[in-house]
C-alpha positions as CSV (number, residue, x, y, z in Angstrom):
1,M,0.1,0.0,0.1
2,F,1.5,3.4,-1.0
3,W,0.3,6.6,0.4
4,C,1.5,10.2,0.0
5,A,1.2,12.4,3.2
6,T,0.9,16.0,3.2
7,L,3.6,18.2,4.5
8,E,1.6,19.2,7.6
9,Y,1.5,15.4,8.4
10,V,5.2,15.1,7.8
11,K,5.9,18.1,10.1
12,S,3.7,16.6,12.8
13,L,5.7,13.2,12.5
14,L,9.0,15.2,12.9
15,I,7.7,17.0,15.9
16,E,6.6,13.7,17.4
17,L,10.1,12.1,16.8
18,L,11.9,15.1,18.3
19,T,9.7,15.5,21.3
20,N,9.9,11.9,22.3
21,V,13.7,11.5,22.2
22,D,13.7,8.9,25.1
23,K,11.2,6.8,23.2
24,Y,12.6,6.9,19.7
25,F,16.4,7.1,20.4
26,D,18.8,4.8,22.3
27,K,21.2,5.9,24.9
28,R,23.8,6.8,22.2
29,L,21.1,9.1,20.4
30,V,20.7,6.9,17.5
31,L,17.3,5.9,16.3
32,N,15.9,2.6,17.6
33,S,13.6,0.4,15.6
34,D,10.4,2.3,16.3
35,G,12.4,5.6,15.4
36,R,13.5,4.1,12.1
37,R,10.0,3.1,11.3
38,L,9.0,6.6,11.8
39,L,11.8,8.2,9.9
40,N,11.2,6.0,7.0
41,K,7.6,7.1,6.8
42,I,8.8,10.7,7.0
43,I,11.4,10.1,4.2
44,F,8.9,8.3,1.9
45,S,6.5,11.0,2.3
46,L,9.1,13.9,1.7
47,L,10.4,12.1,-1.4
48,S,6.8,11.5,-2.7
49,N,6.1,15.1,-2.3
50,G,9.2,16.2,-4.3
51,F,11.7,16.9,-1.5
52,D,14.9,17.9,-3.4
53,D,17.7,17.4,-0.9
54,K,18.5,13.8,-1.5
55,K,21.9,14.1,-0.3
56,L,20.5,15.1,3.3
57,V,18.0,12.2,3.1
58,K,20.9,9.8,2.3
59,S,23.0,11.0,5.2
60,V,20.1,10.7,7.7
61,R,19.3,7.2,6.5
62,K,23.0,6.2,6.6
63,E,23.5,7.6,10.2
64,P,20.3,8.2,11.9
65,T,21.7,10.1,14.9
66,L,19.7,12.8,16.6
67,E,21.9,15.5,15.1
68,N,21.1,14.3,11.5
69,V,17.5,14.1,12.3
70,I,17.5,17.6,13.6
71,K,19.3,18.8,10.4
72,L,16.4,17.3,8.4
73,A,13.7,18.7,10.6
74,T,15.3,22.1,10.5
75,V,15.2,22.0,6.5
76,V,11.6,20.7,6.5
77,L,10.2,22.9,9.2
78,G,12.0,26.0,8.3
79,F,13.4,26.9,11.7
80,D,15.9,25.5,14.1
81,A,14.4,22.1,15.3
82,R,16.8,22.2,18.4
83,K,14.1,24.2,20.1
84,I,11.6,21.2,19.7
85,V,14.2,19.0,21.6
86,M,14.6,21.5,24.3
87,Y,10.8,22.2,24.9
88,K,8.9,19.0,25.3
89,D,5.6,20.5,24.9
90,F,6.2,22.1,21.5
91,K,3.1,22.7,19.3
92,L,3.1,23.9,15.7
């Protein structure tokens, strides 16, 4: 089953990922299996919607660290995504 999510849905998934670091990242701040599943949804949706920065997507998939996920989120959201990690109750 293939689906194409809207950009707002992708943004909400990124915020979910970054506000729940303890749930989706391990102690070394690398995505765990649940986090990778969510990241794959995000990346599939971005590429389906014509996201151009394939180099960034490749680096996030290769090394799914918190820092790389923040870089992707900063590009997609349009502001510094570190604020989301710092403020757990962040809303769009």
